[in-house]
N, C-alpha and C positions, 0 to 999 in steps of 0.2 A: 477038243480044246479044254483046258483046265480053267475053271472059274474060281478065283481065289476070293471074290467078293471084297476087293480092296476098296475102301470108301474114297470118295472124292475128297481131296484136301484143299482147303482154301489157301489163297496167297498169304493171308494173315497167319494161318497156322504154320505154313511152310517157313515163313519169316521168323516165327517164334522158335521153331525147331532149329533153324540156322543160328539164331542168336544164342540159344542154349548150347549148341554144339561148340561155338566159338568160345564161350565162357568155360564150359567143362574141360576144354582142351587147352585153356590158357593161351588162346590165339588172339592177339591184339593188333597185329600189324600185317600189312600186305607187302610182299607175297607170302602166302602161307606155305610152309614146308610140308606139302601134302604127303610126300614120301615118308617123312619122319612120323607124322601123325598116324599113317596107316600101319607102319611097321612097329612103332614103339607103343602107341596108345591103344591100337586095336589088334596088335599081334597078328597081322596079316602079312603074308609074303607078296611081293610084287614080282611077277614072272613074265619076262618077254617071251613071246611065242612066235616063231617064224610062220608066215603064211596065214595068220588068223584072219586078216582082213580079206585077202585074196580068195581064200577057200570058203569062208563062212560069212563074209560081208559084215563083219563086226570088228570093232577096234579093241574091245575088251569085254571081259565078263568076270563075275565073281563065282567062286566055287559054291556049291550048295551048302557047305558047312561054314562058309565065310572065313576060311583059313587062308585064302589067296585071291589075288586079283591077277588075271592074265591079261597082258596087253600085247597087241601086235608088235612084233619086233621092229618093223620099219617105223611105226609111230613112235616107239620108245627111242629109237636112234635118231630120227630125222624131223619129227614134228613135236617139238618141245611143248608148245602151248596145248596142242591137241592131246598129248600124252597126259599132261597135268589135268586137263578137263576130264578125260576118261577116268583117271584115278579118282577124282572128286565125285564124279557121277556114280561110279561103282560103290564107293564108300557111302554115298547117299542112299543106295539101296539097302545097305546094312543098317544104317542109322534110322531110316524112316520106314522100312518095310520088312525087317528081319522076321517079324512075327508071321508074316504071310509067306515070304519066300522060303523060310526054313521048312515049310510043308512040302516043298518040291524036292524030290530026290532025283538027281541025274548023274550019270557016270561017264558021259561023253559030251563033247562040245556040240555035236549035232542035236542031242537031246535038249 
């Protein structure tokens, strides 16, 4: 198991990061167009992938270089709110943990 030594983040710190994120991306109203933020502001592709949840028991993941977010195709097509949550969750990895996660290099979903 790899230990990245990611520090514990307090609720207050996470809230401050979230507020900064909203301000930096000029997001003032709900719902947030998370697809637009990911594709336009962060230059990441959103890629539906058949069978991701069934085979790997995950709904989405970010590539190690943060160039794309893969989402289970059935979630993408049939579970709108879960799809949006998964996109926001994966973007959160980039925003909050890129320094740590960029150390990981993987070339397959299983890795």
